[in-house]
mmCIF file of the C-alpha atoms, coordinates in Angstrom:
data_MODEL
# 
_entry.id   MODEL 
# 
loop_
_atom_site.group_PDB 
_atom_site.id 
_atom_site.type_symbol 
_atom_site.label_atom_id 
_atom_site.label_alt_id 
_atom_site.label_comp_id 
_atom_site.label_asym_id 
_atom_site.label_entity_id 
_atom_site.label_seq_id 
_atom_site.pdbx_PDB_ins_code 
_atom_site.Cartn_x 
_atom_site.Cartn_y 
_atom_site.Cartn_z 
_atom_site.occupancy 
_atom_site.B_iso_or_equiv 
_atom_site.pdbx_formal_charge 
_atom_site.auth_seq_id 
_atom_site.auth_comp_id 
_atom_site.auth_asym_id 
_atom_site.auth_atom_id 
_atom_site.pdbx_PDB_model_num 
ATOM 1   C CA . MET A 1 1   ? -36.548 14.910 -6.267  1.00 0.00 ? 1   MET A CA 1 
ATOM 2   C CA . GLN A 1 2   ? -38.617 14.864 -3.062  1.00 0.00 ? 2   GLN A CA 1 
ATOM 3   C CA . GLU A 1 3   ? -38.386 11.063 -2.798  1.00 0.00 ? 3   GLU A CA 1 
ATOM 4   C CA . SER A 1 4   ? -34.639 11.301 -3.333  1.00 0.00 ? 4   SER A CA 1 
ATOM 5   C CA . LYS A 1 5   ? -34.304 13.871 -0.560  1.00 0.00 ? 5   LYS A CA 1 
ATOM 6   C CA . LEU A 1 6   ? -36.370 11.794 1.878   1.00 0.00 ? 6   LEU A CA 1 
ATOM 7   C CA . ARG A 1 7   ? -34.286 8.710  1.107   1.00 0.00 ? 7   ARG A CA 1 
ATOM 8   C CA . TYR A 1 8   ? -31.137 10.725 1.701   1.00 0.00 ? 8   TYR A CA 1 
ATOM 9   C CA . LEU A 1 9   ? -32.404 12.116 5.024   1.00 0.00 ? 9   LEU A CA 1 
ATOM 10  C CA . SER A 1 10  ? -33.215 8.593  6.221   1.00 0.00 ? 10  SER A CA 1 
ATOM 11  C CA . LYS A 1 11  ? -29.562 7.617  5.711   1.00 0.00 ? 11  LYS A CA 1 
ATOM 12  C CA . ILE A 1 12  ? -28.118 10.482 7.773   1.00 0.00 ? 12  ILE A CA 1 
ATOM 13  C CA . ASP A 1 13  ? -26.964 9.119  11.110  1.00 0.00 ? 13  ASP A CA 1 
ATOM 14  C CA . ILE A 1 14  ? -28.556 11.757 13.344  1.00 0.00 ? 14  ILE A CA 1 
ATOM 15  C CA . PHE A 1 15  ? -31.991 11.132 11.731  1.00 0.00 ? 15  PHE A CA 1 
ATOM 16  C CA . ARG A 1 16  ? -31.892 7.338  11.638  1.00 0.00 ? 16  ARG A CA 1 
ATOM 17  C CA . ASP A 1 17  ? -34.408 6.929  14.496  1.00 0.00 ? 17  ASP A CA 1 
ATOM 18  C CA . LEU A 1 18  ? -37.110 9.056  12.843  1.00 0.00 ? 18  LEU A CA 1 
ATOM 19  C CA . SER A 1 19  ? -40.211 7.523  11.266  1.00 0.00 ? 19  SER A CA 1 
ATOM 20  C CA . PRO A 1 20  ? -41.120 8.105  7.586   1.00 0.00 ? 20  PRO A CA 1 
ATOM 21  C CA . GLY A 1 21  ? -43.770 10.579 8.727   1.00 0.00 ? 21  GLY A CA 1 
ATOM 22  C CA . GLU A 1 22  ? -41.267 12.508 10.832  1.00 0.00 ? 22  GLU A CA 1 
ATOM 23  C CA . LEU A 1 23  ? -38.814 12.575 7.939   1.00 0.00 ? 23  LEU A CA 1 
ATOM 24  C CA . ALA A 1 24  ? -41.542 13.907 5.657   1.00 0.00 ? 24  ALA A CA 1 
ATOM 25  C CA . GLU A 1 25  ? -42.187 16.683 8.196   1.00 0.00 ? 25  GLU A CA 1 
ATOM 26  C CA . MET A 1 26  ? -38.477 17.515 8.210   1.00 0.00 ? 26  MET A CA 1 
ATOM 27  C CA . ASP A 1 27  ? -38.451 17.619 4.434   1.00 0.00 ? 27  ASP A CA 1 
ATOM 28  C CA . ARG A 1 28  ? -40.570 20.772 4.562   1.00 0.00 ? 28  ARG A CA 1 
ATOM 29  C CA . GLN A 1 29  ? -38.010 22.480 6.825   1.00 0.00 ? 29  GLN A CA 1 
ATOM 30  C CA . ILE A 1 30  ? -34.911 21.720 4.753   1.00 0.00 ? 30  ILE A CA 1 
ATOM 31  C CA . THR A 1 31  ? -33.544 23.623 1.771   1.00 0.00 ? 31  THR A CA 1 
ATOM 32  C CA . MET A 1 32  ? -31.423 21.977 -0.922  1.00 0.00 ? 32  MET A CA 1 
ATOM 33  C CA . ALA A 1 33  ? -28.427 23.920 -2.233  1.00 0.00 ? 33  ALA A CA 1 
ATOM 34  C CA . SER A 1 34  ? -25.619 23.231 -4.690  1.00 0.00 ? 34  SER A CA 1 
ATOM 35  C CA . CYS A 1 35  ? -22.244 24.876 -5.207  1.00 0.00 ? 35  CYS A CA 1 
ATOM 36  C CA . GLY A 1 36  ? -18.989 24.475 -7.094  1.00 0.00 ? 36  GLY A CA 1 
ATOM 37  C CA . PRO A 1 37  ? -15.476 23.930 -5.705  1.00 0.00 ? 37  PRO A CA 1 
ATOM 38  C CA . GLY A 1 38  ? -13.978 26.734 -3.639  1.00 0.00 ? 38  GLY A CA 1 
ATOM 39  C CA . LYS A 1 39  ? -17.193 27.810 -1.899  1.00 0.00 ? 39  LYS A CA 1 
ATOM 40  C CA . ILE A 1 40  ? -16.473 29.085 1.640   1.00 0.00 ? 40  ILE A CA 1 
ATOM 41  C CA . PHE A 1 41  ? -19.356 28.104 3.916   1.00 0.00 ? 41  PHE A CA 1 
ATOM 42  C CA . TYR A 1 42  ? -18.012 29.797 7.011   1.00 0.00 ? 42  TYR A CA 1 
ATOM 43  C CA . MET A 1 43  ? -14.848 31.477 8.304   1.00 0.00 ? 43  MET A CA 1 
ATOM 44  C CA . PRO A 1 44  ? -13.188 31.885 11.727  1.00 0.00 ? 44  PRO A CA 1 
ATOM 45  C CA . GLU A 1 45  ? -15.392 33.367 14.441  1.00 0.00 ? 45  GLU A CA 1 
ATOM 46  C CA . ASP A 1 46  ? -18.576 33.180 12.335  1.00 0.00 ? 46  ASP A CA 1 
ATOM 47  C CA . SER A 1 47  ? -21.460 32.457 14.666  1.00 0.00 ? 47  SER A CA 1 
ATOM 48  C CA . GLY A 1 48  ? -23.362 30.481 12.013  1.00 0.00 ? 48  GLY A CA 1 
ATOM 49  C CA . GLU A 1 49  ? -27.106 30.076 11.838  1.00 0.00 ? 49  GLU A CA 1 
ATOM 50  C CA . VAL A 1 50  ? -27.398 26.919 9.742   1.00 0.00 ? 50  VAL A CA 1 
ATOM 51  C CA . LEU A 1 51  ? -26.496 23.237 9.833   1.00 0.00 ? 51  LEU A CA 1 
ATOM 52  C CA . PHE A 1 52  ? -25.125 21.735 6.600   1.00 0.00 ? 52  PHE A CA 1 
ATOM 53  C CA . LEU A 1 53  ? -25.794 18.101 5.641   1.00 0.00 ? 53  LEU A CA 1 
ATOM 54  C CA . LEU A 1 54  ? -23.579 16.984 2.789   1.00 0.00 ? 54  LEU A CA 1 
ATOM 55  C CA . LYS A 1 55  ? -25.332 14.852 0.152   1.00 0.00 ? 55  LYS A CA 1 
ATOM 56  C CA . LYS A 1 56  ? -22.728 14.886 -2.623  1.00 0.00 ? 56  LYS A CA 1 
ATOM 57  C CA . GLY A 1 57  ? -19.100 16.045 -2.911  1.00 0.00 ? 57  GLY A CA 1 
ATOM 58  C CA . ARG A 1 58  ? -16.394 16.799 -0.349  1.00 0.00 ? 58  ARG A CA 1 
ATOM 59  C CA . VAL A 1 59  ? -15.865 19.640 2.103   1.00 0.00 ? 59  VAL A CA 1 
ATOM 60  C CA . GLN A 1 60  ? -12.620 20.469 3.891   1.00 0.00 ? 60  GLN A CA 1 
ATOM 61  C CA . LEU A 1 61  ? -12.472 21.873 7.401   1.00 0.00 ? 61  LEU A CA 1 
ATOM 62  C CA . TYR A 1 62  ? -9.142  23.623 7.874   1.00 0.00 ? 62  TYR A CA 1 
ATOM 63  C CA . ARG A 1 63  ? -7.221  26.197 9.864   1.00 0.00 ? 63  ARG A CA 1 
ATOM 64  C CA . ILE A 1 64  ? -4.631  28.780 8.865   1.00 0.00 ? 64  ILE A CA 1 
ATOM 65  C CA . SER A 1 65  ? -1.600  29.347 11.097  1.00 0.00 ? 65  SER A CA 1 
ATOM 66  C CA . PRO A 1 66  ? -0.301  32.862 11.827  1.00 0.00 ? 66  PRO A CA 1 
ATOM 67  C CA . SER A 1 67  ? 2.454   32.155 9.277   1.00 0.00 ? 67  SER A CA 1 
ATOM 68  C CA . GLY A 1 68  ? -0.155  31.312 6.626   1.00 0.00 ? 68  GLY A CA 1 
ATOM 69  C CA . LYS A 1 69  ? 0.263   27.524 6.638   1.00 0.00 ? 69  LYS A CA 1 
ATOM 70  C CA . LYS A 1 70  ? -2.930  25.551 6.009   1.00 0.00 ? 70  LYS A CA 1 
ATOM 71  C CA . LEU A 1 71  ? -3.816  22.553 8.184   1.00 0.00 ? 71  LEU A CA 1 
ATOM 72  C CA . VAL A 1 72  ? -6.733  20.388 7.081   1.00 0.00 ? 72  VAL A CA 1 
ATOM 73  C CA . VAL A 1 73  ? -8.605  19.248 10.187  1.00 0.00 ? 73  VAL A CA 1 
ATOM 74  C CA . ALA A 1 74  ? -11.041 16.975 8.333   1.00 0.00 ? 74  ALA A CA 1 
ATOM 75  C CA . THR A 1 75  ? -12.242 16.127 4.843   1.00 0.00 ? 75  THR A CA 1 
ATOM 76  C CA . LEU A 1 76  ? -15.963 15.350 4.904   1.00 0.00 ? 76  LEU A CA 1 
ATOM 77  C CA . GLY A 1 77  ? -17.830 13.190 2.402   1.00 0.00 ? 77  GLY A CA 1 
ATOM 78  C CA . PRO A 1 78  ? -21.477 12.379 1.639   1.00 0.00 ? 78  PRO A CA 1 
ATOM 79  C CA . GLY A 1 79  ? -23.590 11.884 4.776   1.00 0.00 ? 79  GLY A CA 1 
ATOM 80  C CA . ALA A 1 80  ? -21.488 14.183 6.957   1.00 0.00 ? 80  ALA A CA 1 
ATOM 81  C CA . MET A 1 81  ? -22.719 17.286 8.740   1.00 0.00 ? 81  MET A CA 1 
ATOM 82  C CA . PHE A 1 82  ? -20.847 20.484 9.510   1.00 0.00 ? 82  PHE A CA 1 
ATOM 83  C CA . GLY A 1 83  ? -21.552 23.852 11.096  1.00 0.00 ? 83  GLY A CA 1 
ATOM 84  C CA . GLU A 1 84  ? -22.716 22.038 14.219  1.00 0.00 ? 84  GLU A CA 1 
ATOM 85  C CA . MET A 1 85  ? -20.439 23.846 16.701  1.00 0.00 ? 85  MET A CA 1 
ATOM 86  C CA . SER A 1 86  ? -22.346 27.098 16.270  1.00 0.00 ? 86  SER A CA 1 
ATOM 87  C CA . LEU A 1 87  ? -25.537 25.280 17.260  1.00 0.00 ? 87  LEU A CA 1 
ATOM 88  C CA . VAL A 1 88  ? -24.150 24.414 20.699  1.00 0.00 ? 88  VAL A CA 1 
ATOM 89  C CA . GLY A 1 89  ? -23.112 27.983 21.443  1.00 0.00 ? 89  GLY A CA 1 
ATOM 90  C CA . GLN A 1 90  ? -19.596 27.802 20.033  1.00 0.00 ? 90  GLN A CA 1 
ATOM 91  C CA . GLY A 1 91  ? -18.047 29.977 17.336  1.00 0.00 ? 91  GLY A CA 1 
ATOM 92  C CA . MET A 1 92  ? -16.040 28.374 14.569  1.00 0.00 ? 92  MET A CA 1 
ATOM 93  C CA . HIS A 1 93  ? -12.842 29.692 16.191  1.00 0.00 ? 93  HIS A CA 1 
ATOM 94  C CA . ASN A 1 94  ? -10.063 29.351 13.614  1.00 0.00 ? 94  ASN A CA 1 
ATOM 95  C CA . THR A 1 95  ? -11.877 26.971 11.285  1.00 0.00 ? 95  THR A CA 1 
ATOM 96  C CA . PHE A 1 96  ? -12.822 27.423 7.637   1.00 0.00 ? 96  PHE A CA 1 
ATOM 97  C CA . ALA A 1 97  ? -15.220 25.151 5.729   1.00 0.00 ? 97  ALA A CA 1 
ATOM 98  C CA . GLU A 1 98  ? -14.698 25.017 1.954   1.00 0.00 ? 98  GLU A CA 1 
ATOM 99  C CA . SER A 1 99  ? -16.046 22.810 -0.847  1.00 0.00 ? 99  SER A CA 1 
ATOM 100 C CA . VAL A 1 100 ? -13.413 20.689 -2.584  1.00 0.00 ? 100 VAL A CA 1 
ATOM 101 C CA . ASP A 1 101 ? -15.552 19.848 -5.620  1.00 0.00 ? 101 ASP A CA 1 
ATOM 102 C CA . GLU A 1 102 ? -19.178 20.080 -6.778  1.00 0.00 ? 102 GLU A CA 1 
ATOM 103 C CA . CYS A 1 103 ? -21.397 19.740 -3.706  1.00 0.00 ? 103 CYS A CA 1 
ATOM 104 C CA . LEU A 1 104 ? -25.069 19.173 -3.048  1.00 0.00 ? 104 LEU A CA 1 
ATOM 105 C CA . LEU A 1 105 ? -26.261 19.950 0.464   1.00 0.00 ? 105 LEU A CA 1 
ATOM 106 C CA . CYS A 1 106 ? -29.311 20.052 2.687   1.00 0.00 ? 106 CYS A CA 1 
ATOM 107 C CA . VAL A 1 107 ? -29.423 23.186 4.836   1.00 0.00 ? 107 VAL A CA 1 
ATOM 108 C CA . MET A 1 108 ? -31.327 23.516 8.115   1.00 0.00 ? 108 MET A CA 1 
ATOM 109 C CA . SER A 1 109 ? -31.837 26.750 10.017  1.00 0.00 ? 109 SER A CA 1 
ATOM 110 C CA . ARG A 1 110 ? -30.702 27.042 13.619  1.00 0.00 ? 110 ARG A CA 1 
ATOM 111 C CA . ALA A 1 111 ? -34.308 27.466 14.774  1.00 0.00 ? 111 ALA A CA 1 
ATOM 112 C CA . ASP A 1 112 ? -35.407 24.271 13.000  1.00 0.00 ? 112 ASP A CA 1 
ATOM 113 C CA . VAL A 1 113 ? -32.496 22.274 14.428  1.00 0.00 ? 113 VAL A CA 1 
ATOM 114 C CA . GLU A 1 114 ? -33.155 23.521 17.961  1.00 0.00 ? 114 GLU A CA 1 
ATOM 115 C CA . ARG A 1 115 ? -36.876 22.733 17.677  1.00 0.00 ? 115 ARG A CA 1 
ATOM 116 C CA . LEU A 1 116 ? -36.142 19.270 16.284  1.00 0.00 ? 116 LEU A CA 1 
ATOM 117 C CA . MET A 1 117 ? -33.797 18.446 19.167  1.00 0.00 ? 117 MET A CA 1 
ATOM 118 C CA . ARG A 1 118 ? -36.339 19.663 21.742  1.00 0.00 ? 118 ARG A CA 1 
ATOM 119 C CA . GLU A 1 119 ? -39.151 17.636 20.207  1.00 0.00 ? 119 GLU A CA 1 
ATOM 120 C CA . LYS A 1 120 ? -37.132 14.529 19.265  1.00 0.00 ? 120 LYS A CA 1 
ATOM 121 C CA . PRO A 1 121 ? -34.715 13.560 22.083  1.00 0.00 ? 121 PRO A CA 1 
ATOM 122 C CA . GLN A 1 122 ? -33.353 10.705 19.952  1.00 0.00 ? 122 GLN A CA 1 
ATOM 123 C CA . VAL A 1 123 ? -32.085 13.247 17.408  1.00 0.00 ? 123 VAL A CA 1 
ATOM 124 C CA . ALA A 1 124 ? -30.397 15.246 20.183  1.00 0.00 ? 124 ALA A CA 1 
ATOM 125 C CA . PHE A 1 125 ? -28.699 12.024 21.352  1.00 0.00 ? 125 PHE A CA 1 
ATOM 126 C CA . ARG A 1 126 ? -27.442 11.204 17.833  1.00 0.00 ? 126 ARG A CA 1 
ATOM 127 C CA . PHE A 1 127 ? -26.270 14.801 17.479  1.00 0.00 ? 127 PHE A CA 1 
ATOM 128 C CA . VAL A 1 128 ? -24.135 14.463 20.630  1.00 0.00 ? 128 VAL A CA 1 
ATOM 129 C CA . GLU A 1 129 ? -22.807 11.138 19.312  1.00 0.00 ? 129 GLU A CA 1 
ATOM 130 C CA . ALA A 1 130 ? -21.740 12.848 16.073  1.00 0.00 ? 130 ALA A CA 1 
ATOM 131 C CA . LEU A 1 131 ? -19.987 15.625 17.997  1.00 0.00 ? 131 LEU A CA 1 
ATOM 132 C CA . GLY A 1 132 ? -18.134 13.036 20.065  1.00 0.00 ? 132 GLY A CA 1 
ATOM 133 C CA . SER A 1 133 ? -17.041 11.174 16.938  1.00 0.00 ? 133 SER A CA 1 
ATOM 134 C CA . ARG A 1 134 ? -15.733 14.389 15.375  1.00 0.00 ? 134 ARG A CA 1 
ATOM 135 C CA . LEU A 1 135 ? -13.718 15.190 18.507  1.00 0.00 ? 135 LEU A CA 1 
ATOM 136 C CA . THR A 1 136 ? -12.302 11.651 18.609  1.00 0.00 ? 136 THR A CA 1 
ATOM 137 C CA . GLN A 1 137 ? -11.140 11.996 14.999  1.00 0.00 ? 137 GLN A CA 1 
ATOM 138 C CA . LEU A 1 138 ? -9.537  15.344 15.796  1.00 0.00 ? 138 LEU A CA 1 
ATOM 139 C CA . GLU A 1 139 ? -7.721  13.906 18.810  1.00 0.00 ? 139 GLU A CA 1 
ATOM 140 C CA . ALA A 1 140 ? -6.371  11.041 16.681  1.00 0.00 ? 140 ALA A CA 1 
ATOM 141 C CA . HIS A 1 141 ? -5.217  13.541 14.067  1.00 0.00 ? 141 HIS A CA 1 
ATOM 142 C CA . LEU A 1 142 ? -3.424  15.657 16.689  1.00 0.00 ? 142 LEU A CA 1 
ATOM 143 C CA . GLU A 1 143 ? -1.853  12.539 18.209  1.00 0.00 ? 143 GLU A CA 1 
ATOM 144 C CA . GLU A 1 144 ? -0.381  11.588 14.828  1.00 0.00 ? 144 GLU A CA 1 
ATOM 145 C CA . ILE A 1 145 ? 1.053   15.093 14.415  1.00 0.00 ? 145 ILE A CA 1 
ATOM 146 C CA . ALA A 1 146 ? 2.590   14.978 17.888  1.00 0.00 ? 146 ALA A CA 1 
ATOM 147 C CA . PHE A 1 147 ? 4.016   11.459 17.932  1.00 0.00 ? 147 PHE A CA 1 
ATOM 148 C CA . LYS A 1 148 ? 4.580   10.201 14.377  1.00 0.00 ? 148 LYS A CA 1 
ATOM 149 C CA . SER A 1 149 ? 7.288   11.125 11.892  1.00 0.00 ? 149 SER A CA 1 
ATOM 150 C CA . ILE A 1 150 ? 6.441   12.692 8.539   1.00 0.00 ? 150 ILE A CA 1 
ATOM 151 C CA . PRO A 1 151 ? 7.241   9.437  6.638   1.00 0.00 ? 151 PRO A CA 1 
ATOM 152 C CA . ALA A 1 152 ? 4.958   7.423  8.943   1.00 0.00 ? 152 ALA A CA 1 
ATOM 153 C CA . ARG A 1 153 ? 2.146   9.970  8.624   1.00 0.00 ? 153 ARG A CA 1 
ATOM 154 C CA . LEU A 1 154 ? 2.516   10.189 4.848   1.00 0.00 ? 154 LEU A CA 1 
ATOM 155 C CA . ALA A 1 155 ? 2.476   6.391  4.488   1.00 0.00 ? 155 ALA A CA 1 
ATOM 156 C CA . SER A 1 156 ? -0.691  6.244  6.603   1.00 0.00 ? 156 SER A CA 1 
ATOM 157 C CA . LEU A 1 157 ? -2.311  9.020  4.555   1.00 0.00 ? 157 LEU A CA 1 
ATOM 158 C CA . LEU A 1 158 ? -1.511  7.392  1.197   1.00 0.00 ? 158 LEU A CA 1 
ATOM 159 C CA . LEU A 1 159 ? -2.965  4.076  2.350   1.00 0.00 ? 159 LEU A CA 1 
ATOM 160 C CA . ARG A 1 160 ? -6.129  5.773  3.612   1.00 0.00 ? 160 ARG A CA 1 
ATOM 161 C CA . LEU A 1 161 ? -6.618  7.822  0.444   1.00 0.00 ? 161 LEU A CA 1 
ATOM 162 C CA . ALA A 1 162 ? -6.120  4.746  -1.760  1.00 0.00 ? 162 ALA A CA 1 
ATOM 163 C CA . ASP A 1 163 ? -8.744  2.859  0.261   1.00 0.00 ? 163 ASP A CA 1 
ATOM 164 C CA . GLU A 1 164 ? -11.170 5.800  0.173   1.00 0.00 ? 164 GLU A CA 1 
ATOM 165 C CA . GLN A 1 165 ? -10.829 6.054  -3.604  1.00 0.00 ? 165 GLN A CA 1 
ATOM 166 C CA . GLY A 1 166 ? -11.357 2.311  -3.965  1.00 0.00 ? 166 GLY A CA 1 
ATOM 167 C CA . ARG A 1 167 ? -8.159  1.944  -5.957  1.00 0.00 ? 167 ARG A CA 1 
ATOM 168 C CA . ASP A 1 168 ? -6.174  -0.219 -3.490  1.00 0.00 ? 168 ASP A CA 1 
ATOM 169 C CA . ARG A 1 169 ? -2.780  0.793  -4.888  1.00 0.00 ? 169 ARG A CA 1 
ATOM 170 C CA . GLU A 1 170 ? -3.391  4.221  -6.435  1.00 0.00 ? 170 GLU A CA 1 
ATOM 171 C CA . VAL A 1 171 ? -3.942  7.754  -5.132  1.00 0.00 ? 171 VAL A CA 1 
ATOM 172 C CA . HIS A 1 172 ? -5.246  10.115 -7.765  1.00 0.00 ? 172 HIS A CA 1 
ATOM 173 C CA . GLY A 1 173 ? -6.014  13.843 -7.842  1.00 0.00 ? 173 GLY A CA 1 
ATOM 174 C CA . TYR A 1 174 ? -3.781  15.165 -5.050  1.00 0.00 ? 174 TYR A CA 1 
ATOM 175 C CA . THR A 1 175 ? -0.888  17.573 -5.517  1.00 0.00 ? 175 THR A CA 1 
ATOM 176 C CA . HIS A 1 176 ? 2.098   17.639 -3.182  1.00 0.00 ? 176 HIS A CA 1 
ATOM 177 C CA . GLN A 1 177 ? 0.628   20.845 -1.745  1.00 0.00 ? 177 GLN A CA 1 
ATOM 178 C CA . ASP A 1 178 ? -2.675  19.054 -1.062  1.00 0.00 ? 178 ASP A CA 1 
ATOM 179 C CA . LEU A 1 179 ? -0.863  16.278 0.789   1.00 0.00 ? 179 LEU A CA 1 
ATOM 180 C CA . GLY A 1 180 ? 1.128   18.850 2.752   1.00 0.00 ? 180 GLY A CA 1 
ATOM 181 C CA . ASP A 1 181 ? -2.089  20.610 3.786   1.00 0.00 ? 181 ASP A CA 1 
ATOM 182 C CA . LEU A 1 182 ? -3.585  17.312 4.932   1.00 0.00 ? 182 LEU A CA 1 
ATOM 183 C CA . LEU A 1 183 ? -0.543  16.588 7.087   1.00 0.00 ? 183 LEU A CA 1 
ATOM 184 C CA . GLY A 1 184 ? 0.076   20.144 8.288   1.00 0.00 ? 184 GLY A CA 1 
ATOM 185 C CA . THR A 1 185 ? 3.536   20.351 6.762   1.00 0.00 ? 185 THR A CA 1 
ATOM 186 C CA . TYR A 1 186 ? 5.288   22.031 3.838   1.00 0.00 ? 186 TYR A CA 1 
ATOM 187 C CA . ARG A 1 187 ? 5.046   21.010 0.187   1.00 0.00 ? 187 ARG A CA 1 
ATOM 188 C CA . GLU A 1 188 ? 8.835   20.696 -0.033  1.00 0.00 ? 188 GLU A CA 1 
ATOM 189 C CA . THR A 1 189 ? 8.805   18.197 2.844   1.00 0.00 ? 189 THR A CA 1 
ATOM 190 C CA . ILE A 1 190 ? 6.197   16.080 1.062   1.00 0.00 ? 190 ILE A CA 1 
ATOM 191 C CA . THR A 1 191 ? 8.148   16.188 -2.209  1.00 0.00 ? 191 THR A CA 1 
ATOM 192 C CA . GLN A 1 192 ? 11.353  15.059 -0.488  1.00 0.00 ? 192 GLN A CA 1 
ATOM 193 C CA . THR A 1 193 ? 9.599   12.283 1.416   1.00 0.00 ? 193 THR A CA 1 
ATOM 194 C CA . LEU A 1 194 ? 7.857   11.009 -1.736  1.00 0.00 ? 194 LEU A CA 1 
ATOM 195 C CA . ASN A 1 195 ? 11.189  11.023 -3.557  1.00 0.00 ? 195 ASN A CA 1 
ATOM 196 C CA . ASP A 1 196 ? 12.635  8.948  -0.697  1.00 0.00 ? 196 ASP A CA 1 
ATOM 197 C CA . PHE A 1 197 ? 9.680   6.539  -0.984  1.00 0.00 ? 197 PHE A CA 1 
ATOM 198 C CA . LYS A 1 198 ? 10.266  6.248  -4.720  1.00 0.00 ? 198 LYS A CA 1 
ATOM 199 C CA . ALA A 1 199 ? 13.992  5.630  -4.285  1.00 0.00 ? 199 ALA A CA 1 
ATOM 200 C CA . THR A 1 200 ? 13.284  2.730  -1.931  1.00 0.00 ? 200 THR A CA 1 
ATOM 201 C CA . GLY A 1 201 ? 10.602  1.183  -4.150  1.00 0.00 ? 201 GLY A CA 1 
ATOM 202 C CA . LEU A 1 202 ? 7.573   2.074  -2.048  1.00 0.00 ? 202 LEU A CA 1 
ATOM 203 C CA . VAL A 1 203 ? 5.788   4.241  -4.613  1.00 0.00 ? 203 VAL A CA 1 
ATOM 204 C CA . ASP A 1 204 ? 5.887   5.533  -8.142  1.00 0.00 ? 204 ASP A CA 1 
ATOM 205 C CA . ILE A 1 205 ? 5.035   9.178  -8.815  1.00 0.00 ? 205 ILE A CA 1 
ATOM 206 C CA . SER A 1 206 ? 3.491   11.063 -11.715 1.00 0.00 ? 206 SER A CA 1 
ATOM 207 C CA . ARG A 1 207 ? 1.415   14.235 -11.991 1.00 0.00 ? 207 ARG A CA 1 
ATOM 208 C CA . LYS A 1 208 ? -1.389  14.067 -9.391  1.00 0.00 ? 208 LYS A CA 1 
ATOM 209 C CA . HIS A 1 209 ? -0.972  10.301 -9.349  1.00 0.00 ? 209 HIS A CA 1 
ATOM 210 C CA . ILE A 1 210 ? 0.849   8.064  -6.871  1.00 0.00 ? 210 ILE A CA 1 
ATOM 211 C CA . THR A 1 211 ? 1.082   4.291  -7.284  1.00 0.00 ? 211 THR A CA 1 
ATOM 212 C CA . LEU A 1 212 ? 1.618   2.262  -4.116  1.00 0.00 ? 212 LEU A CA 1 
ATOM 213 C CA . LEU A 1 213 ? 4.137   -0.385 -5.150  1.00 0.00 ? 213 LEU A CA 1 
ATOM 214 C CA . ASP A 1 214 ? 4.556   -2.054 -1.741  1.00 0.00 ? 214 ASP A CA 1 
ATOM 215 C CA . ARG A 1 215 ? 1.519   -1.729 0.532   1.00 0.00 ? 215 ARG A CA 1 
ATOM 216 C CA . GLN A 1 216 ? 2.941   -4.095 3.135   1.00 0.00 ? 216 GLN A CA 1 
ATOM 217 C CA . ARG A 1 217 ? 6.048   -1.969 3.722   1.00 0.00 ? 217 ARG A CA 1 
ATOM 218 C CA . LEU A 1 218 ? 3.938   1.193  3.715   1.00 0.00 ? 218 LEU A CA 1 
ATOM 219 C CA . GLU A 1 219 ? 1.667   -0.355 6.353   1.00 0.00 ? 219 GLU A CA 1 
ATOM 220 C CA . GLU A 1 220 ? 4.691   -1.245 8.479   1.00 0.00 ? 220 GLU A CA 1 
ATOM 221 C CA . LEU A 1 221 ? 6.035   2.286  8.107   1.00 0.00 ? 221 LEU A CA 1 
ATOM 222 C CA . ALA A 1 222 ? 2.646   3.787  8.992   1.00 0.00 ? 222 ALA A CA 1 
ATOM 223 C CA . GLU A 1 223 ? 2.690   1.887  12.287  1.00 0.00 ? 223 GLU A CA 1 
ATOM 224 C CA . SER A 1 224 ? 6.250   2.852  13.195  1.00 0.00 ? 224 SER A CA 1 
# 
């Protein structure tokens, strides 16, 4: 178990410059935790006193509009970190973090993270890099919302999900509501758009399963 944790820590981007001895020292400061789907790690305006490093599973970062509509800001997979904004003096504002499925995490206290960044400038640099990457992803997401149509955004999302699942032409495990949350729109809009895609031969639809029949046309639509 310890060897597995050390190997995992060595693969996390912000720790990649640390020596085996430094990683072993960190191992004593980190707690392993597991949880099932639906676990809320933090809610809006929580100050947060820990940094989460995701080893297994997926975690969604999302916001809720005043009308109750959910907008997924990011879906994080193994190797990602979250809770970092509280460690640079920022609250979580309107953001929730929730496990999508079974998760295994490493948890670091705020004091340990702050001490590590003081003592290891290279970790502080990687930490800033990770923050910048997260902000770049958020800006790209907001740009899509502002400038692309729902069909273009849905085509792009389906292609990305198929690639992430390694299925090339299949997206499995997402409801129309899930897709709506990911795009920041209503379930009914997703259902209508998918029906339009099906009518024009772009996809086939079954329960929690979408087959991409024409990737080339979907790619062209995603870029429109």
